[in-house]
C-alpha positions in Angstrom: 28.0 99.4 80.6 30.1 97.8 77.9 32.9 95.5 78.9 36.3 97.1 78.8 38.8 95.5 76.3 41.5 93.6 78.0 44.9 95.5 77.9 47.3 94.2 75.3 50.6 92.9 76.7 53.8 92.6 74.8 57.1 91.0 76.0 60.5 92.6 75.6 61.4 89.9 73.1 58.3 90.7 70.9 59.2 94.4 71.0 62.8 93.6 69.8 61.4 91.5 67.0 59.1 94.3 65.9 61.9 96.8 66.0 64.2 94.5 63.9 61.4 94.0 61.3 60.9 97.8 61.0 64.6 98.4 60.5 64.9 95.6 57.9 61.9 97.0 56.0 63.4 100.5 56.0 66.7 99.1 54.6 64.9 97.2 51.8 62.8 100.1 50.5 65.7 102.1 49.0 66.9 98.9 47.3 63.6 98.3 45.7 63.6 101.9 44.5 67.0 101.9 42.8 66.2 99.7 39.8 66.3 102.6 37.4 69.7 103.8 38.8 71.2 100.4 38.4 70.2 100.3 34.8 72.2 103.4 34.0 75.7 103.3 32.6 78.2 104.3 35.3 80.0 107.6 34.6 83.5 108.5 35.6 84.0 111.7 37.6 82.0 113.6 40.1 83.0 114.8 43.6 83.9 112.6 46.6 84.0 114.5 49.9 85.7 113.2 53.0 85.3 115.0 56.3 88.6 115.6 58.1 89.8 117.8 60.9 89.6 121.5 60.4 92.9 122.6 58.8 93.2 125.8 60.8 96.8 126.3 59.8 96.2 125.6 56.1 97.5 122.9 53.8 101.2 123.7 53.6 103.0 120.5 54.7 106.2 122.5 55.4 104.5 125.1 57.6 102.1 123.1 59.8 102.9 122.5 63.5 99.8 120.3 64.0 100.4 118.2 61.0 97.9 115.5 62.0 95.2 118.0 61.1 96.1 117.9 57.4 97.9 114.5 57.0 94.7 112.7 56.1 93.6 115.3 53.5 97.1 115.4 51.9 97.3 111.6 51.7 94.5 111.8 49.1 96.3 114.5 47.0 100.0 114.2 47.5 102.8 111.6 47.3 106.2 111.0 48.9 109.4 109.5 47.5 108.8 106.4 49.8 106.0 105.4 52.1 105.3 102.8 54.9 103.7 99.7 53.4 100.1 99.0 54.6 97.9 95.9 54.3 97.2 92.5 55.8 100.6 91.2 54.7 102.5 93.6 57.0 103.7 92.0 60.2 102.3 93.8 63.3 105.0 96.0 64.9 107.0 96.5 61.7 107.1 99.5 59.4 108.5 98.3 56.0 109.4 101.0 53.5 108.2 100.8 49.9 108.4 103.1 46.8 105.9 105.8 46.2 107.1 108.4 43.7 110.4 106.6 43.6 110.6 103.5 41.5 113.7 102.3 43.3 116.7 103.5 45.2 120.3 102.5 46.0 122.7 103.5 48.8 126.2 103.8 47.2 127.7 104.8 50.5 126.6 105.2 54.1 126.0 108.9 53.4 124.5 108.8 49.9 121.0 107.8 48.7 120.0 107.8 45.0 116.4 107.6 44.0 115.1 106.7 40.6 111.6 108.2 39.9 108.7 106.6 38.2 108.1 107.9 34.7 104.7 109.2 33.7 103.7 110.5 37.1 101.7 113.8 36.4 100.8 116.8 38.6 97.1 117.5 38.8 95.5 118.7 35.6 94.9 122.3 36.9 96.8 125.6 36.8 99.6 126.4 37.3 101.1 122.9 36.7 98.5 121.8 34.1 99.2 118.1 34.3 102.9 118.3 33.5 105.2 115.4 34.4 106.9 115.1 37.7 110.7 115.4 37.5 113.7 115.2 39.7 113.9 119.0 39.8 110.5 118.9 41.7 111.9 116.6 44.3 115.0 118.7 44.7 112.9 121.8 45.0 110.6 120.2 47.6 113.3 119.1 50.0 115.4 122.2 49.6 112.3 124.2 50.5 111.7 121.9 53.4 115.1 122.8 54.7 115.1 126.5 54.0 111.5 127.8 54.3 111.1 129.9 57.4 108.9 128.4 60.1 109.1 124.7 59.2 108.7 122.9 62.6 109.9 119.6 61.1 113.1 120.9 59.5 115.3 118.9 61.9 114.1 115.6 60.4 116.3 116.3 57.3 118.9 118.3 59.2 121.7 115.9 58.1 121.0 116.5 54.4 124.0 118.3 53.1 123.2 118.5 49.4 120.5 117.4 46.9 121.2 116.9 43.2 119.0 116.2 40.2 121.3 114.0 38.2 118.9 113.7 35.3 115.1 114.0 34.7 114.3 111.0 36.8 117.2 110.6 39.2 117.8 112.5 42.5 120.7 112.1 44.9 120.8 113.0 48.6 124.2 113.5 50.3 124.2 113.5 54.1 126.8 115.1 56.4 127.0 111.8 58.4 125.4 108.4 58.4 121.8 108.3 59.5 120.0 105.0 59.8 116.5 106.6 60.0 116.8 108.6 56.8 114.4 106.4 54.7 111.9 106.2 57.6 111.9 110.0 57.9 111.3 110.3 54.1 108.3 108.1 54.6 106.6 110.2 57.2 103.5 112.4 56.4 105.4 115.7 56.4 107.5 114.7 53.4 104.9 115.3 50.6 106.4 116.4 47.3 105.1 119.9 46.3 104.9 121.8 43.0 107.3 124.7 42.6 104.7 126.6 40.4 102.2 126.4 43.2 104.5 128.1 45.7 105.5 130.7 43.1 101.8 131.6 42.4 100.4 131.5 45.9 103.4 132.4 48.0 102.9 129.3 50.2 100.6 126.3 50.2 98.2 127.1 52.9 95.2 127.9 50.6 93.0 125.1 49.2 93.7 126.4 45.7 97.4 125.7 46.3 96.8 122.1 47.3 98.2 120.5 44.1 99.7 117.0 44.2 100.4 114.2 41.8 98.1 111.5 40.3 99.2 108.1 41.5 97.5 104.9 42.5 94.1 105.7 41.0 92.4 105.0 37.7 93.5 106.9 34.6 91.7 110.2 34.1 91.3 111.0 37.8 92.7 114.0 39.6 92.8 114.6 43.3 92.3 118.1 44.7 91.8 119.5 48.2 88.6 121.3 49.1 88.3 124.1 51.5 89.2 123.6 55.2 85.5 123.7 56.1 84.3 121.2 53.5 86.9 118.4 53.9 88.8 116.8 51.1 87.4 116.8 47.6 88.2 114.6 44.7 87.3 115.9 41.2 87.8 114.3 37.8 90.3 115.5 35.3 90.1 113.4 32.1 93.3 114.9 30.6 95.6 113.6 33.4 97.7 110.5 33.5 98.4 108.3 36.5 100.8 105.6 37.5 99.7 102.3 38.7 100.3 100.9 42.2 98.6 101.2 45.6 98.7 104.1 47.8 
């Protein structure tokens, strides 16, 4: 009767080494295979999808009670007058405010704020706005709608705004009924996205993905941001005819 082969023993350490080697080999193989892709000239455009929470209430920032469900998606498509600064330079526990669509602002009195808009900011290059320039009338429309549209659960945030005036193409003034120290902080929140009047006129509200039209800012020239369907997450598509402003989001 032939001798039986001695059983092979392996230590836990050897097993871990073998597993690590297998993972490393698997990671290297795609790299070895991508030589042809690296040799190609990069092309601008395409679709970048990001998975977010299911926007069951739609994409209208003025009609969403659970705004956290759409805030991430809209942050890729829309802008505010001002925003909270982000980055490594921000001191923990502070929330410094910086311009977004506004280039600058002044406070002539304790009840008046005047914002100067950036020039050259464009709406997405799609109907019904077709890449036209953002103006003070758009800002006035947005926040008047915020205060008057039926069903806005966040209306009280701007409840002290008494009047909004577009002083010229790039200047908008807010008059408050009384001093309010948190006014800028409230304008920087993620319910204050500026919306296109034409989108509301065409779709009735902004719940549908087709109505998710914002401004191009903080990205390379020739890029447009658009929302996808609630089930597919946020989608970014290229629009070579659009213009953007510089600056970080």
